[in-house]
Each structure stands twice: as structure tokens, then as C-alpha cells.
N, C-alpha and C positions, 0 to 999 in steps of 0.2 A: 647819321643822318647829317647831311652838309649843310652847310647855312654859306651865304653870300661871300662872307671875310674867311671861311674855311673851308673850302674845295676839298676833295676826295682826291686821293692820288691813287694813281698805281704803277709801280716803279719796275720796269721790266730791266731783270740782271738786278744779281745780289753779289757785285763785286766790292770794293771800295767805292766806287761812286755813287754806285744806287744806295748802297747802305749810310754814307755818309748824310745822301740829301732825305733818306727814310728817317735817321736820326732829328735832324733838327728839324724837320714838320712835326714829327710825333711831338718832339718837347715844346713846339710849338700850338700844339691841340689836336693837328689834322690828323684825319684816318686816312691811314698809309696802309697798304698791301705791296708787298716785293713779290716780284716771280720768278725764281730761280730753278732754271734747269737742269742743274746738278742736284744730289744728296746732300752737298753741302757748299754753306757760305765761302765768298770771298774770291772765286773768279780766276783770274792770271795772279791772283795773292795769297791762293790756299796754300795751304801746306799738305803734302805726301807722306804719310807713315808708312816705313816699309819694314814692319817687324819690331818697332824701336826707332827704327835709323829715320830721323824727319827730313826729308826734303824738299826748298822751296821748285817754284816752276820756274829754272834760270838763278834764282839769287835777285831780292831785291831788298835794294838798301835803304834807307828811309833818311833823308838831309833836306832841311829846309833853310830861307832865309827870312823867311817870315817868322815874326814873333807869334802872330795868335796861331800858326800852326803849330808852333813849340807846344804853347800852352794847350793848346786844344789834343795833340798826342799826347804830351803828360797827363793831362786831366783824364782821359781815356783810359791809356796803358798803366798808371801807377808805378810799383817797383819794378816790374816786368821788364825795362830797356834795358839793355845796354850801348856802351858808346864804344865802336869798333874803329879800330885804324884800319886805314882803306892801303892796300897795295895790289896792284894789278898791272900786270904785265902782258907784252907779247913775244908768242915764240915764232921767229922769224930767222929761217936759214940754220935751224940749231945753236940759235941764241936767242937770250933773255932780253928784252927792252923793256923798260918802263909805259906807261900805258895813265895818262895822256904822256906824249913820247917827251924826253927830258933832253936838251943840248946834245951833252957830251956824250950820255949813252946814246942816243939815236946818229948823230953823225959819226963817231967815232966806236960807237960798236960795232956797226955793220961792215968796219974793213976799209981801209983805206979808200978802194978804188970805188964802192959803192959811196963812202963819205964826201968824197970829192963828185963823185955825178951828182949825187943829191945839193951840194952847194952849188956846184956848174951849170945845175938844171934852176935852181932856184933864179941865180942872179941874170941868166938869160930871161925867165921870164916874169922877174921885175923891173928889168933895165929894156927888155925890147918887145916882149908879150904881152903886156897887162895891157887887161879891158878886153873887148870881144864878145862875143855871145855866150852865156855862161846860163842855158837852160836848163842842161841835164847836170848831176854829178861829176862826170869826167872833165865836164868844161869848167866847172865852180873849183875843183880841187886842182887842176893844173894851174888854172890862171893863180893860185894863189902859193900853190908849194912845189911846181915845176912837173914835166914830166916824171923823171927818175922816182920820186918820192910814192908819187901817185900810181906808179908800175910794180913798186916793189910791196905797198903795202895797200894803199887804201882802194884800186883797182881789183885788187885778187879779192879780199876780204868781201867787198861790196857784192862782186857776182857772188860770192860762195853764200852771205846771208839772204840776199832777194831773189838769188836762182834767175836772174836778168843781167842783161850786160848793164853795165853803169852808163851806158850813154843811156839806156830807158827810166834810168832813175831821174827824176825831178830833182833841181838845185835845190829845193826850197827842205829835202834830208839833209842836204850836207850843212846847210847855215844853220837848222836846226841842232845835227848832233855832233857833229866836228869840233872835239875840246883839244884845239892846239893853237899857242900863241901864233904872232907872225914868225915865219921860220928867219926875219929878217932877226928879231928878239935871240932865236934860239944860236944861229951861226954868231952873233956877234957875243952871247954871253960863253959860249963857248969857247971863242977863240981867247977871250977876254979873262976867262977863269971868275964870271961874275956868278951870284949865289944862285939858290934853287930857281928850277922856273916852271912852274905849274901856273895854268890858265885860272883865271879867280872864279872859272864855272866850274872846277875841279873840286871834291872836297874831300880832303886826306881822311876825315872822321865822319862819320854817320850813325842814327842810332837802328839799331836793330832788337826786337822782341828775344827773348831768354829762349823761347821752344818755336823761333821761325816767326815769318812775315806774317803767317798765316792768323796770328792771333790777334791782329788788328781787325780784320772783318768779323773774327769770331765775338770779341769784345764790341763790335757795335753791336752786332746781331743781338746781343744780349740788352743792349739798352734799348733798342729799336723795339723789344718786347715788354722790356720792363714799363717803357713808357705808351704802350696801349698799340703800337703797331704789328701788322700782320707778316711773316714772312713763310709763304708757301715754298718748299723744296719739293724738286724734281717736277715743277711746276710750268714750262714754257707757256707763255701765252702762243696759242695756235690761230687766234682770231682776233678784229680790231675793228671795232662798228662803231661809228656815230650818228646819232639820235637827237633833236632838239637839245644842243650843247653838252650832252651827256655817251661817253662812250662808253663801250660793254664790252669787257675783255673777257675770250672764252679762254680758259687753260687746256692744257692737256688731259689733266684729270676729268675734263668737263666741268670743270666751275664757271658761273660767268661773275666778275665782278664790274661794279659799274663807279663812276669817277669822271668827275669835270675834266682834270688834268692825268698827262702821261708824261712821265720822264721815262725816256727811254736812254740804258747804256747798252744795249746791243748792237749788233754790228748794224750796219744803215742797210743794205740790199738785205736786211731778212725784216727789219721793221718796213722795208716798203712794201715789200712780200704780205706782212699782216694787212697793212692797209688794201690792198689790191689794188694799187691804183697801176695801172699800167702809161700812165703818163709818166711815171720814173721808172730808167731802167737801171737804177741802184748798180751802174756798171763799176762799183768800186771792188779793189782786191785786196785781202788779208791775206798774207803769209803766216805759214802754218808752221808748227813746231814738236819736234818728238825730243823729247827726256829723256834720257836713260840714266837710271839711278843703279849706282854701283856700290856693293860693298866690299870694303878694301881690309885684310887683313895683316893691317900693319898700322901703329898707331900716327903715325901723318902720313901724307903724299908732299904738299906745297906748303908754304906760310903764307900763300896769295889768295886775294879776295875771289879774282880774275884772272883766268890768261886765255888769251886770245888767240887762236888757229888759224888763221889766212890759208894757209896752202889749200889747193883744190884737193888735193887725193889723202887729206884727211877727213874723214866723216864729219866728225864733230868742228863746230866754229870756235864754242867759247865753254871752260869747265870751270866750276867751283865747287870750292870743299866747304860744307857747313859747319865742321868741324871749326873751321877759320870764323866762322860769323858766331857762335856759340858752341861753347862745349855741352852742351845739354840738346845739342841736335846728335848726338850718336853714342851709343854705350860705350863703356869704357874701354880702353885699350883697343879700341879699333879706330877708324875713320871712314869717309865714304865720300864719291864722287858724283856730281849731277854734271852731266855732257849733253849741251844744247846741239840738236841738229837741224838744222833750218831746211823744211822743205816744201813740197806742195801738197794739200789732201788730193790722195790719187795716186802719187809718183813712187819712183822706184824704192826711196827711202819711206815712205809712209806706209806701203804696202810689205817691208822688210819683214819676216817673221823674227819673234822677239830672240831668240835663241842666236841666230847669223847676226842682228842686231850687235850683241851682249860681245858676239867673240871680235867682231869687227871693230869695235869701241876697243875691247882689250888690247889687241893687236895691234891698235895704233897708239896707243898708251904706251906700250910697251917700247915701238918703234922710236918714240919723241924721248927715251928716258924716265918717266915718272914713275912707271909700276914694271913688275914683271907680270905678265897674262895670267899667271896660275896664282896670283895676290887678291886675283878677284872672285869671294866667294861666292854672291849670290849677284844677278839683276834682273831688275824688270823697268818697265817704262810707258811712260802716258803721252798719248797724243792729244794735242791741243791744236784746234781749228783757230783760225778767226786772231792769232798772237799778236800781229801787229799790221796794221795799215800800210800799204805798199804805195807811196807817192810816186808813179809812175809819169813820163813826164804830158803834160796836159790833164791831169788828174784835177785840179782846181776847177778848171772849167766845167767838168762832170759833178763835182762834189757844189759847187755854189749850185749848177742848174738843178741838184737834188733838192739841196736845201733850202731854194727859191720854193719848190715845190711844196716840201714840208711845211712852210711858213704860211700854209693855205689854211693848214688844219690848226687851225686856235686850239690851244692848250696843250698841244705836244710841245715836248722840249728834250733838245740831246746835252748830253754830258757823257765825259770819260773818255778815255785815249778810245776806247772801241765804237763808243756810240756816238762822238761826236769827230770819230776819223783826224785823230791826231794823233801825235805822240808827243806824250808828257810824261814828267816821273809822278811820282806816289803824292808828292805833296802840292803838287800844281793840280791834281787831278781833284783831290781835296778840296783846295783853295777853289777851284771852277767851280764845285758842288755846291762850298757853301755860298758861293757870290749866288748861283743861281736860284737857291731856296732865298736869300736876302732881296734879291727881285721879284721872287715871285708873291713874298709876304710882304711887301714895302718897306723893308727894315736893313739899313745901311750894315753892310759886313765891314765893321772895325775892330773886332773882337770877335771870340768864337761864337758862333749863333746860338749854339746851343747851352754855352753856359757850364759850369762845374758841375 
């Protein structure tokens, strides 16, 4: 039963954002129900178990510079956390390069001609072409790093990841995600042999649960239930109505739940459809992902955290080897690979039969020198809808208009990467969720809202 100071909540989506909100609210005595469409919690941060081989959906590290988030994580996870050294590389032109790019490796590891072109292109931009329009990804990158580095790496990888030409991607994406220092520093340190060069935003170490990132939402769900919250699996909302200040949420199982407040972490267009509001066009796009999970008959393939593959003739865009994150992700003596393939729902890759997909992946891995194709013991895959919000040029106007319309529905709140249509890391998602709860319960967030 709700009271004026304890409104009831329905949370749409049982990923990290939704569960963090549910956990904090249940701890404060609120009646909370989480509706999750899948048979398990976690969303994009859940783990996939393939006959004892554990996989993340693409590999999710946990890093934060917020002390209270560290305390929150350690309180939740106890002795399950590992500290992992990060080593990420780009495979470009048959050679490995550090990611983020390090000056000596980037400039002189690409060959003299390419290195000279990168430096010359940067100097030309810096001295003569700085400024001008920077509305799209290509303009933003070229204005900072020059045309050659864009053509060699940023352009091809971005086109591969998003399935559209980079001129259609908003400059917002570049500003949020590119982790490179000014190439001025790169050139200077390379030529003068100065020390290591890594952006301050780049974390060389991160936290990771021994049995995969999915342990975080599982532990959260356990705590939500212990605190009296409900989590309904395989029960997505199919209808959302409001009358006299009360929302009535109908689930796919036919249950109707009443609440004064809704927290949505589901894709914005789906929320718009649930409300049946024809005034919102919901014209916001998400990129899909198809993860291929391969069991490999050898002890280890690489020592990398991630390997980025920008070439368009390679079907996958990123590789991670779970064993390099935690030895408990694989049985003894074996290893595994997760290959991330960027795609759109209903396109050629999305509809490709599994066996053909695994064969293409194995052949590409062999061609790139990672393994021999016959070392692949078995394969499986997972199709992931709405994996990444797509920041097309002009998306901000659509997003702002949609959010203005949603703000007319008193009591609906959006949070999370998918729900708020933003691209944030897990620590920021948790921070945003706790901040939202702090605002809703009118208590400042200057430490873990849920306490020990």
C-alpha cells in the first residue's frame, strides 16, 4: 500500500540501471516491481553460459573514479572482484597498434610513408584548416587529427560499427567516445622520446567479477528480493495507462500492476508505443549486435583485453578473450573468443544462419593469424537488439522533442544507456540511477544511497 511519502514504483527493464534503482528504492521501504522481458536479469550486462564457457555480451569492464561507486561495488560484490590489467590493441594493416593509440607505436609502427602522411595531415589541419563546421563525426575528427588518420582508422571503423557513412554520425559521438590526446602531444612525445602517453580517461586497470560481469546484476537482484522488491522475468510491459495519478502497467503474462511512478530503462521508442502517444514519433535508432561465442582448442589466443578490427572485409569488429579477464570464465586447458558483429535487425548479417556465420568467423580469424580454423571446437551466437543508441546527425532535436513530450507524463523517469538514449559506461549508469533515486526521495547522493 502506497503512502504520500512512499509512492509505488514499476521499473521497466531488469538491467543494471533498473536494478540499481530498484535496490535503492526497496532499501528505503518503497514498493518496487521490476519487469524484465528476458528469462534472466542483466540486460546487456548479463552472462551467457555455453556448456561451462562463460561469455559477456561483448566484454564489460568496470572502472570508476567516484569513491562512493567503488564503495557501492565492493559492498555488493565482496570477494568476487578481480583487478585486471587492460591491454587493448587495433589490428590495422596486418600490424598491432596500442589502443588508445600511443605515439611511437601509432606514428612509426604504420610504416614511414603512413607516419609521414599522418604527421603532415595533422600539421596541415592544425596550421591552416582548424575550425569550420564540425556537425558530423568526419568533420570533428578531421578537424583534430587530420585527414590521413581519419581515412586510415577512424572512418573505416566508424562506418563498420554503425552501418552508415560517418558523415551521418553526429559529432556528439566523437566528442564522447574518442580517447586520444591531441596529436600535437603524440608527435612531440614520439619525436622527443618522452614517457608513456595515455589519455586520462583511459583506465589501465579495471574491476571484474570472477565469474563475469553478469554477477553484478545477479547480486543486485538477490538484494532487491531480500529487501522486499519483486522481479518478474519474461514479463515485459505491453500496455501503460494513467488515470487519476495512478499508472496501470499490464504485463505480457496478463498481470496488471499499479504504481504512482514509472522508471523506464527500455528503448525510448518502445516506451512511446506503450503510452500509445501518437504525438511522439519515437524516431530514434539503435544499433544491433550479434555476438559469436567460439570454444577454442588451445590454452590461449592472445593476451589482449580487446582487439579492434576496422577492416570492412572482416565480419567482426571487436574480439575479446574471456580468459584474459578471469581464468574462471573457461574450463582448464581451453580458451574461448567472443566476436562482436555490428548489424541491423533484418539485415544480411542478422539473418545469416549460425553455421555459416561461425565458419566465416573462423576463416577470418585464420586469415588474420589468430588461430587455425580447425581449432574452433564449437560455436554459438546471440542476437542483441537495441544494443547501442545511434547518434545520427540531427538526433538531438528528435531526442529533445521526445523528452519534452514524455515530461508531460508526470511520474515517468528515464535512466540508463538504453532508457535515456545516451552512451555511458557502467559506473556512470549506476551513478545516474542513484542520482535519480536521490532526487525522487529528496535525499542528496553523497555516498551509497543504499548503504552497507
